[in-house]
N, C-alpha and C positions, 0 to 999 in steps of 0.2 A: 390483536395489534402486537405488533413487535417492538423490541427494546432494542435500539440501533445506536452504534458508535461509527462515526467517519471521521477518519483523521483528514488533516489539510481542507477542512470545511469552512474556512474564513471567507474562501473565494471559490472561483472556479467549479469545476464539474463537482466536487465535494459539496459545495454550498447549494448548486443548483438540485443536486438528489436530496440533499437534506430539506429543502422547500418543498420536493413534492412528497416526501415521506411525512413530515410533520402535517401538510395539508390533509394528508390521508387518515391522520389521527395516530400514526405510531409515535412512540416516545422516542425522540432524538437527541443524541447528544453530540454537540459538535465538537471541534478540536481547534485550538489556535496556539501558536508559538509563544505568544506574550498576551498579558491583560489588555493592551490596547486593541488589539487584533480581536481578541475574544469580546470586547464590548460592541466591536463593529460586525461581527459574526452573529451575537444574538439580536442586534438590531435588524439584521437583513433577514433573519429567520426566527421571528419573535415567538413562533409557536414552538420551538426547540425548548427540550427541559432543561437544558444547561450546556454550558461549555467547559470542557476540559482544558487546562493551559499547559502545555508542555514544550520545550525546546527539543526537536528529535536529533539533534547534532553530537549530543553527548550520551554515554551510556548512562550514566549516573541519572540524568532527567528522564530519560526513556524510561526507567525502573521506577522513578517517582510517579511518572504518568500511569505506568500499568498498575501500580498500587491504587492511585485514584480511579482509574477505571474498574477495579473490580470492587471499591466501595460504593460506585456508582452504578455497577451492574447487578446480577449478571446479565448479559447481552445475549438476545438471539442471533444478531448479526454483527460482524465488525469489519468494516471496508477500509483497507489501507490503502489510502490515496494520497497522502502527502508525499511530495517530491520537489526536488531543487531540478531547474531545466538543463538544457544542453549549454547554456551561456555560462554556467558557473566556472569558477578559477579553480584552483588546485589547493585552496586553504585547506590547512590541516585541523582538526578539532583537537581539543586537550586530550584526547585518546591517541593521538598520533596518526590518525587515518584521514584519507579524503573526506571532506564534509558531505560531498554527493553519495559516497557510499554509505557514509553513517546514517543519513536521513532516507535515502531511497531504498537501501537494501537491507542493512543492519538493523535499523530501528523498526520494521515490520517483524522481523525475527524474534527481537527481544519482546515486543508486547505479544505476539503469539505464544512465546515460551512462558511468559509470566503471567498474562492474563488468564482468567478462568475460562475454558473452552466455551465458545458459543456453538450456536447449531451451524452457522454458515459464516465462511471467512472467503472475502472477495480481496484480491490483490490487484490493484491498477497498475497494469504493464503497459507496452506501446509495441506497435509494429517494429519500431525502431530495434527492438530487441533481437531481430533476425540478423542485424550486424554486432550484436553482442560478442566479446570473447570468450568462447566456451572453453578455453583451456584452463579458466579459473586461476590464472597465475598473476600474483601481485594484486589482487581485487580491490585492496586498500589504498593502492599507488602510493606505497610509503617505502619498496624496495628497490625494485629494478627499472620501473617504467617511468618514461618521461610523461607528465600529466597532459591529457588532450581532453577537454571537457564534453565533446560530442560523443568520443568513444566511452567515456567514463558513464554518462548517460545511458549509452546503448547496453553497457554492461549491466547496470543495475537493472534496467528493465527485462533482461534474460533472467538475472538472479530472482526477480518476482516471479516469473513462470516456473523455475525450478522450485522454489519455495512452495508455492502452492500446491505444486505436485508432488513435492516430499511430504509436505503435512497431510494431502489427501491419501498416501499411500500408508501413513502412520497412523492417523486418526480415523478411523473408519466411521466414527459417530458423529464426524464433523464435515459438511459440505465444504471444499476448499476449492475454489477455481481462480482464474486470472482472467483479466480483461484488457483488450485493446481499445482505447475510447476513441481511437482515429484522431487526425489532426484536426483540432477544433479551437474555436476562438476562446481563448483563457490567456491570463498572464502569463502561464508556462508555454502554451504552444502559440503565443502570439497573436495579435489580433488581425492580422493579416492571414490567417489559417482559413481554408475553404469551408470547414465545417461549423456547425453549430453545436452548442452543448446539448441541446434537446434529446436527440436520440441516445446517446451515452450516459446521460443522467439518468433518463428513465431506464435503461438497463440496469444501472447501478441500484436504483430504487427499487425494481422488480426482484433483483437477487437478494437484497437485502430482506423485502418484504416475504420471501419464499414463493416468489411467482417466475423465476428465471427460465427463459428458454431451455436451459439445461435440464429443466426438471429437478430430479434429485441428485442427478449425477454429480461425482466429484472428479477433480483433477480435469476439469475440462478448460478449454481457452475459447475467449468468447471475444466477438467484435460486434459492432452495431448491425451487422447482418447477420448474425446468430452464433453458431457453434462453428469453430474453424480450427486448423491445426498451427499449433506453433513451430518455431524452430525445431528440428529434431532433437537436437542437443536438451532441449525443455524437458523431454520425455526420457530422458538417459537416466536411470536409477544410479550409476556409479556417479554421475557427474551432482545429482541431487544430494546423494551422501557426501560427497566431497565439499559440496557448499555449507553444509550442516555443520560439517568438522570445522570449517573456517569460521563460521560463525561462533561455534563452541571456543575456539581458540581466541579469538579477539574479545569476545565478551564474558568469557569465564562462565556462560549459562547454557545449560543443554535442555534442548527440546524434550519435555516429558513424553514418555510413552502413551 
């Protein structure tokens, strides 16, 4: 049985995958942004071992979450699933960056850099990453760009693919992949979405348990249909390096070798 952490598992896909894994007997830790959400998450997934609490919108809080995760670990798999949706506004965090970038893009990097390496890492992206801005200019929406929620979301989902592939290239002892779950009925995707959570949550659960359709391959982009190709920019090593440098500059945290 595996020891697994799923961020953003107080509802939606993360919670659905956690239910599958906990029912299978895996040791599952949930994540919620506050104590009230944590209580709800534990009640929804009673077989989960526990819930880690952390607001992903500030670097300081993500650091605290990473420390708590290391105390609860080590983990065989970490699923970076937490995200804000397309309808988010341009609110800035106390770090002076767009909240959607902080939660969707920077937080997975900081957790990856500060947590003990798991065997498997999965970054939940989106097919909308295909419309992400591959220039990587003003990714924090804090200097020259006028905020646009849809574009900001698309950008962060491209960042998830770039990060997964960058980690795969640097950490040969870790399987690091990204996943497009499709447009499914969740709070983020909207309940008018055409798809259900069953197929993508099973894919997440299978990956976390070491039974992915990708086998042991790293740097693979998945969707409910299996292995597929991301936007070409997502496999660009130069862009991966540039994004890691941006993360380092914003957070003052380097990705270990």
